[in-house]
KOLLO-136147 format. One record per residue (C-alpha): x, y, z; residue number from 1. Coordinates in Angstrom, 3 decimals. Example, Ala and Ser with C-alpha at 12.3 -4.5 7.8 and 13.67 -1.06 7.14 Angstrom:
<pts>
+----------+----------+----------+-----+
|        x |        y |        z |  nr |
+----------+----------+----------+-----+
|   12.300 |   -4.500 |    7.800 |   1 |
|   13.670 |   -1.060 |    7.140 |   2 |
+----------+----------+----------+-----+
</pts>
This chain:
<pts>
+----------+----------+----------+-----+
|        x |        y |        z |  nr |
+----------+----------+----------+-----+
|    0.000 |    0.000 |    0.000 |   1 |
|    1.349 |    3.429 |   -0.939 |   2 |
|    2.428 |    5.761 |    1.810 |   3 |
|    0.669 |    9.007 |    2.521 |   4 |
|    1.953 |   11.700 |    0.118 |   5 |
|    4.679 |   13.906 |    1.495 |   6 |
|    3.447 |   17.349 |    2.421 |   7 |
|    5.371 |   20.520 |    2.722 |   8 |
|    5.733 |   22.599 |   -0.397 |   9 |
|    7.047 |   26.043 |    0.400 |  10 |
|    4.294 |   28.204 |    1.805 |  11 |
|    2.010 |   25.177 |    1.937 |  12 |
|    1.412 |   25.499 |   -1.818 |  13 |
|    3.382 |   24.438 |   -4.857 |  14 |
|    3.105 |   24.442 |   -8.633 |  15 |
|    3.238 |   20.656 |   -8.193 |  16 |
|    0.431 |   20.147 |   -5.705 |  17 |
|    1.689 |   18.703 |   -2.423 |  18 |
|    4.898 |   17.321 |   -3.938 |  19 |
|    8.148 |   18.748 |   -2.555 |  20 |
|   10.988 |   19.261 |   -5.026 |  21 |
|   14.265 |   19.174 |   -3.077 |  22 |
|   17.523 |   20.431 |   -4.599 |  23 |
|   20.842 |   19.251 |   -3.169 |  24 |
|   23.206 |   22.154 |   -3.583 |  25 |
|   26.664 |   23.280 |   -2.535 |  26 |
|   29.143 |   25.025 |   -4.811 |  27 |
|   31.943 |   23.110 |   -3.124 |  28 |
|   32.598 |   19.588 |   -4.355 |  29 |
|   33.499 |   16.603 |   -2.220 |  30 |
|   30.762 |   17.108 |    0.382 |  31 |
|   28.770 |   13.907 |   -0.360 |  32 |
|   26.074 |   15.877 |   -2.169 |  33 |
|   25.365 |   13.235 |   -4.784 |  34 |
|   25.743 |   10.388 |   -2.291 |  35 |
|   23.177 |   12.009 |   -0.007 |  36 |
|   20.738 |   12.718 |   -2.844 |  37 |
|   20.963 |    9.125 |   -4.087 |  38 |
|   20.592 |    7.485 |   -0.693 |  39 |
|   17.827 |    9.774 |    0.536 |  40 |
|   15.941 |    8.989 |   -2.687 |  41 |
|   16.345 |    5.278 |   -1.969 |  42 |
|   15.316 |    5.692 |    1.679 |  43 |
|   12.134 |    7.553 |    0.727 |  44 |
|   11.321 |    4.906 |   -1.870 |  45 |
|   11.782 |    2.170 |    0.720 |  46 |
|    9.230 |    3.984 |    2.858 |  47 |
|    6.731 |    3.565 |    0.012 |  48 |
|    6.981 |    7.161 |   -1.231 |  49 |
|    7.064 |    7.239 |   -5.012 |  50 |
|   10.248 |    9.179 |   -5.686 |  51 |
|   11.947 |   10.740 |   -8.712 |  52 |
|   15.656 |   11.614 |   -8.739 |  53 |
|   16.768 |   14.161 |  -11.369 |  54 |
|   20.493 |   14.174 |  -12.190 |  55 |
|   21.527 |   17.687 |  -13.283 |  56 |
|   25.252 |   17.175 |  -12.717 |  57 |
|   27.333 |   16.685 |  -15.902 |  58 |
|   29.459 |   14.219 |  -13.948 |  59 |
|   26.272 |   12.068 |  -13.837 |  60 |
|   27.362 |   10.258 |  -10.690 |  61 |
|   23.784 |    9.913 |   -9.458 |  62 |
|   22.948 |    8.121 |  -12.691 |  63 |
|   25.826 |    5.654 |  -12.423 |  64 |
|   25.055 |    5.166 |   -8.713 |  65 |
|   21.792 |    3.548 |   -9.834 |  66 |
|   23.609 |    1.327 |  -12.335 |  67 |
|   22.474 |    3.224 |  -15.456 |  68 |
|   25.016 |    3.529 |  -18.277 |  69 |
|   25.547 |    6.492 |  -20.601 |  70 |
|   24.303 |    4.378 |  -23.502 |  71 |
|   21.027 |    3.734 |  -21.697 |  72 |
|   20.627 |    7.426 |  -20.812 |  73 |
|   21.339 |    9.000 |  -24.211 |  74 |
|   18.239 |   10.342 |  -25.907 |  75 |
|   16.113 |   10.607 |  -22.796 |  76 |
|   18.375 |   12.403 |  -20.330 |  77 |
|   18.116 |   15.730 |  -18.504 |  78 |
|   19.951 |   17.528 |  -21.327 |  79 |
|   17.007 |   16.811 |  -23.647 |  80 |
|   14.558 |   17.912 |  -20.971 |  81 |
|   16.221 |   21.334 |  -20.649 |  82 |
|   17.145 |   22.076 |  -24.269 |  83 |
|   14.155 |   20.719 |  -26.200 |  84 |
|   10.963 |   22.744 |  -25.581 |  85 |
|    8.579 |   19.942 |  -26.549 |  86 |
|   10.428 |   17.168 |  -24.710 |  87 |
|    8.144 |   16.177 |  -21.791 |  88 |
|    9.332 |   15.037 |  -18.375 |  89 |
|    7.775 |   11.602 |  -18.690 |  90 |
|    9.874 |   10.901 |  -21.778 |  91 |
|   13.080 |   11.415 |  -19.769 |  92 |
|   12.095 |    9.210 |  -16.842 |  93 |
|   13.736 |    5.801 |  -16.445 |  94 |
|   13.003 |    3.154 |  -13.808 |  95 |
|   15.707 |    2.022 |  -11.408 |  96 |
|   16.077 |   -1.404 |   -9.843 |  97 |
|   14.532 |    0.024 |   -6.660 |  98 |
|   10.770 |   -0.154 |   -6.262 |  99 |
|    9.058 |    3.267 |   -6.138 | 100 |
|   12.187 |    5.038 |   -7.483 | 101 |
|   12.674 |    6.491 |  -10.980 | 102 |
|   15.408 |    8.720 |  -12.355 | 103 |
|   15.899 |   11.369 |  -15.013 | 104 |
|   19.472 |   10.430 |  -15.921 | 105 |
|   22.295 |   12.850 |  -16.587 | 106 |
|   25.167 |   12.687 |  -19.047 | 107 |
|   28.184 |   14.827 |  -19.874 | 108 |
|   26.005 |   16.664 |  -22.415 | 109 |
|   24.561 |   18.691 |  -19.537 | 110 |
|   27.782 |   20.725 |  -19.656 | 111 |
|   26.602 |   22.102 |  -23.024 | 112 |
|   23.370 |   23.552 |  -21.628 | 113 |
|   24.879 |   27.003 |  -21.065 | 114 |
|   25.688 |   27.300 |  -24.774 | 115 |
|   22.516 |   25.629 |  -25.958 | 116 |
|   20.270 |   27.914 |  -23.910 | 117 |
|   22.226 |   31.176 |  -24.110 | 118 |
|   19.654 |   32.838 |  -26.385 | 119 |
|   16.586 |   31.230 |  -24.819 | 120 |
|   14.088 |   33.498 |  -23.057 | 121 |
|   13.186 |   32.173 |  -19.594 | 122 |
|   15.873 |   29.498 |  -19.738 | 123 |
|   16.158 |   29.414 |  -15.917 | 124 |
|   12.534 |   28.325 |  -15.686 | 125 |
|   12.722 |   25.444 |  -18.177 | 126 |
|   12.732 |   22.669 |  -15.551 | 127 |
|    9.989 |   24.357 |  -13.522 | 128 |
|    7.823 |   24.571 |  -16.633 | 129 |
|    8.346 |   20.901 |  -17.455 | 130 |
|    7.459 |   19.890 |  -13.899 | 131 |
|    4.325 |   22.048 |  -13.992 | 132 |
|    3.235 |   20.480 |  -17.273 | 133 |
|    3.798 |   17.031 |  -15.815 | 134 |
|    1.674 |   17.737 |  -12.741 | 135 |
|   -1.105 |   19.371 |  -14.753 | 136 |
|   -1.472 |   16.362 |  -17.039 | 137 |
|   -4.337 |   14.033 |  -16.222 | 138 |
|   -2.209 |   11.207 |  -17.641 | 139 |
|    0.641 |   11.677 |  -15.168 | 140 |
|    1.150 |    9.240 |  -12.317 | 141 |
|    2.549 |   11.804 |   -9.900 | 142 |
|    5.470 |   11.411 |   -7.520 | 143 |
|    5.408 |   11.944 |   -3.770 | 144 |
|    8.853 |   13.557 |   -3.806 | 145 |
|   11.349 |   14.794 |   -6.399 | 146 |
|   15.046 |   15.156 |   -5.525 | 147 |
|   17.481 |   17.055 |   -7.757 | 148 |
|   21.243 |   16.539 |   -7.715 | 149 |
|   22.961 |   19.790 |   -8.696 | 150 |
|   26.531 |   20.286 |   -9.951 | 151 |
|   29.149 |   21.610 |   -7.499 | 152 |
|   28.884 |   25.158 |   -8.847 | 153 |
|   26.371 |   27.994 |   -8.960 | 154 |
|   25.929 |   27.825 |  -12.744 | 155 |
|   22.875 |   27.756 |  -14.997 | 156 |
|   22.069 |   24.157 |  -14.091 | 157 |
|   22.007 |   24.950 |  -10.370 | 158 |
|   19.976 |   28.125 |  -10.933 | 159 |
|   17.538 |   26.065 |  -13.024 | 160 |
|   17.165 |   23.568 |  -10.179 | 161 |
|   16.736 |   26.285 |   -7.541 | 162 |
|   14.082 |   28.005 |   -9.652 | 163 |
|   12.114 |   24.768 |   -9.900 | 164 |
|   12.624 |   23.519 |   -6.342 | 165 |
|   10.418 |   24.100 |   -3.324 | 166 |
|   13.208 |   23.246 |   -0.856 | 167 |
|   16.945 |   22.760 |   -0.737 | 168 |
|   19.299 |   20.665 |    1.361 | 169 |
|   22.875 |   21.925 |    1.735 | 170 |
|   25.416 |   19.205 |    2.565 | 171 |
|   28.530 |   20.464 |    4.370 | 172 |
|   31.596 |   18.816 |    5.836 | 173 |
|   33.084 |   19.597 |    9.227 | 174 |
|   35.890 |   21.677 |    7.826 | 175 |
|   36.758 |   25.191 |    8.846 | 176 |
|   34.806 |   27.784 |    6.821 | 177 |
|   32.336 |   25.038 |    5.929 | 178 |
|   29.602 |   27.594 |    5.211 | 179 |
|   31.737 |   30.128 |    3.391 | 180 |
|   30.037 |   29.585 |    0.035 | 181 |
|   26.540 |   29.820 |    1.496 | 182 |
|   26.606 |   33.622 |    1.494 | 183 |
|   26.673 |   33.628 |   -2.311 | 184 |
|   24.043 |   30.889 |   -2.396 | 185 |
|   21.775 |   33.003 |   -0.180 | 186 |
|   22.174 |   36.002 |   -2.483 | 187 |
|   21.286 |   33.919 |   -5.539 | 188 |
|   18.204 |   32.457 |   -3.865 | 189 |
|   17.032 |   35.965 |   -2.879 | 190 |
|   17.446 |   37.086 |   -6.500 | 191 |
|   15.458 |   34.090 |   -7.746 | 192 |
|   12.609 |   35.001 |   -5.412 | 193 |
|   12.602 |   38.608 |   -6.609 | 194 |
|   13.128 |   38.169 |  -10.348 | 195 |
|   11.895 |   34.696 |  -11.284 | 196 |
|    9.171 |   34.035 |   -8.741 | 197 |
|   10.953 |   31.108 |   -7.156 | 198 |
|    9.498 |   29.751 |   -3.920 | 199 |
|   12.420 |   27.750 |   -2.598 | 200 |
|   13.275 |   27.615 |    1.090 | 201 |
|   15.992 |   25.947 |    3.106 | 202 |
|   14.962 |   22.540 |    4.416 | 203 |
|   18.187 |   21.846 |    6.246 | 204 |
|   21.966 |   21.754 |    6.432 | 205 |
|   23.291 |   18.193 |    6.383 | 206 |
|   26.640 |   17.438 |    8.012 | 207 |
|   28.440 |   14.741 |    6.015 | 208 |
|   31.706 |   12.806 |    6.040 | 209 |
|   31.990 |   13.321 |    9.781 | 210 |
|   34.823 |   11.532 |   11.576 | 211 |
|   33.701 |   11.095 |   15.163 | 212 |
|   37.171 |    9.870 |   16.121 | 213 |
|   38.758 |   13.184 |   15.173 | 214 |
|   38.722 |   15.891 |   17.813 | 215 |
|   38.899 |   18.621 |   15.154 | 216 |
|   35.757 |   17.377 |   13.384 | 217 |
|   33.886 |   17.317 |   16.689 | 218 |
|   35.041 |   20.817 |   17.598 | 219 |
|   34.140 |   22.321 |   14.244 | 220 |
|   30.756 |   20.585 |   14.259 | 221 |
|   29.930 |   22.167 |   17.622 | 222 |
|   31.059 |   25.596 |   16.396 | 223 |
|   29.045 |   25.178 |   13.224 | 224 |
|   25.907 |   24.033 |   15.015 | 225 |
|   26.087 |   26.769 |   17.653 | 226 |
|   26.621 |   29.523 |   15.102 | 227 |
|   23.867 |   28.395 |   12.739 | 228 |
|   21.337 |   27.934 |   15.557 | 229 |
|   22.274 |   31.251 |   17.162 | 230 |
|   22.100 |   33.329 |   13.996 | 231 |
|   19.657 |   31.521 |   11.724 | 232 |
|   17.629 |   28.944 |   13.647 | 233 |
|   17.302 |   25.169 |   13.803 | 234 |
|   18.507 |   24.396 |   10.276 | 235 |
|   21.095 |   21.678 |   10.931 | 236 |
|   19.701 |   18.163 |   10.657 | 237 |
|   20.086 |   16.042 |   13.770 | 238 |
|   21.200 |   13.172 |   11.551 | 239 |
|   24.939 |   13.210 |   10.863 | 240 |
|   26.435 |   11.256 |    7.972 | 241 |
|   29.762 |    9.795 |    9.089 | 242 |
|   32.661 |    8.676 |    6.934 | 243 |
|   32.169 |    5.133 |    5.670 | 244 |
|   33.998 |    3.075 |    3.091 | 245 |
|   30.882 |    0.968 |    2.430 | 246 |
|   29.242 |    3.982 |    0.770 | 247 |
|   32.026 |    4.244 |   -1.825 | 248 |
|   31.969 |    0.493 |   -2.370 | 249 |
|   28.217 |    0.575 |   -2.941 | 250 |
|   28.487 |    3.424 |   -5.459 | 251 |
|   31.206 |    1.560 |   -7.361 | 252 |
|   28.799 |   -1.361 |   -7.598 | 253 |
|   25.979 |    0.762 |   -9.021 | 254 |
|   23.734 |    0.573 |   -5.967 | 255 |
|   22.847 |    2.900 |   -3.079 | 256 |
|   24.289 |    1.761 |    0.235 | 257 |
|   20.762 |    1.048 |    1.505 | 258 |
|   20.557 |   -1.859 |   -0.926 | 259 |
|   24.138 |   -3.076 |   -0.956 | 260 |
|   24.763 |   -2.853 |    2.799 | 261 |
|   21.312 |   -2.389 |    4.375 | 262 |
|   22.519 |   -3.205 |    7.897 | 263 |
|   25.439 |   -0.745 |    7.821 | 264 |
|   25.571 |    2.384 |    9.967 | 265 |
|   25.593 |    4.482 |    6.774 | 266 |
|   22.330 |    2.928 |    5.590 | 267 |
|   20.776 |    3.476 |    9.005 | 268 |
|   21.862 |    7.128 |    8.933 | 269 |
|   20.146 |    7.746 |    5.614 | 270 |
|   16.976 |    6.038 |    6.855 | 271 |
|   17.065 |    8.347 |    9.877 | 272 |
|   17.578 |   11.310 |    7.550 | 273 |
|   14.522 |   10.258 |    5.529 | 274 |
|   12.419 |   10.268 |    8.707 | 275 |
|   13.768 |   13.680 |    9.672 | 276 |
|   13.132 |   15.106 |    6.204 | 277 |
|    9.546 |   13.808 |    6.246 | 278 |
|    9.055 |   15.394 |    9.665 | 279 |
|   10.381 |   18.748 |    8.508 | 280 |
|    8.287 |   18.691 |    5.356 | 281 |
|    5.181 |   18.006 |    7.420 | 282 |
|    5.973 |   20.866 |    9.782 | 283 |
|    6.617 |   23.176 |    6.855 | 284 |
|    3.010 |   23.286 |    5.708 | 285 |
|    1.547 |   26.754 |    5.925 | 286 |
|    4.837 |   28.541 |    6.483 | 287 |
|    5.646 |   31.779 |    4.714 | 288 |
|    7.530 |   31.416 |    1.453 | 289 |
|   10.554 |   33.511 |    2.269 | 290 |
|   13.897 |   33.653 |    0.450 | 291 |
|   15.390 |   30.577 |    1.984 | 292 |
|   18.106 |   31.259 |    4.090 | 293 |
|   19.274 |   34.266 |    5.795 | 294 |
|   22.657 |   32.807 |    4.934 | 295 |
|   24.680 |   35.909 |    4.223 | 296 |
|   27.972 |   35.781 |    6.045 | 297 |
|   27.420 |   32.302 |    7.430 | 298 |
|   30.947 |   31.170 |    8.253 | 299 |
|   32.422 |   29.303 |   11.152 | 300 |
|   34.433 |   31.562 |   13.394 | 301 |
+----------+----------+----------+-----+
</pts>
């Protein structure tokens, strides 16, 4: 039996009904952004929420993490969705081996989107428009949640995802100046609200690759948590994703860690994150759609 649909679009309303669209974004690479997007997608699907993962990163690691090859993706990938006006979302969707989980695959051709769309009017809203069309169609079998993996940069692809999304999750590592890039991210989100009518808000900051055996990681995590809570509110997820070799091994095998090593601490952490995300989305109903984070100047000091 299907689970109850996830609630919590920004402001309690969304162009996609009650479906949250969650972008994973951080301009810094190496923060387990793709890993977290992939495994949260799998965790939601295991909880009987019909989930769609959209891979907007030209590195297409989310696609390969689900065991999908470039040959399988060509002709129906996210590049087509963004550059071809009459290419519908449902044509880009591929099933994964996980029940309740589909993907819009990515390929290296996504890197050409800047050039392909340079003269297009409203190019930043292309993904939002395709999602709206999908949810307005009486033929669509809608998703309970859509997760978008963004590239590690604040380029057109990331702006496209932020324009379409209702929420964003920002993965960070416990390194000094972990939130340095979030000031620029906050400025971009504010601009999207003002100029493009975006309704995105911050769902949470996810601490990843945490080494609990290292005193420095523990110290920086406490500084980070105290500063964010003091200045911005309760944005840091309680769930912490620790360093784990089984995650890398699972990705190399073309499976999320929840399927390859379901009893591992990493898999348990992502299941806990799924529960926390569902709780936050439920609590988010009816909130004001404000420019997501008051993130300007958010650095660890």
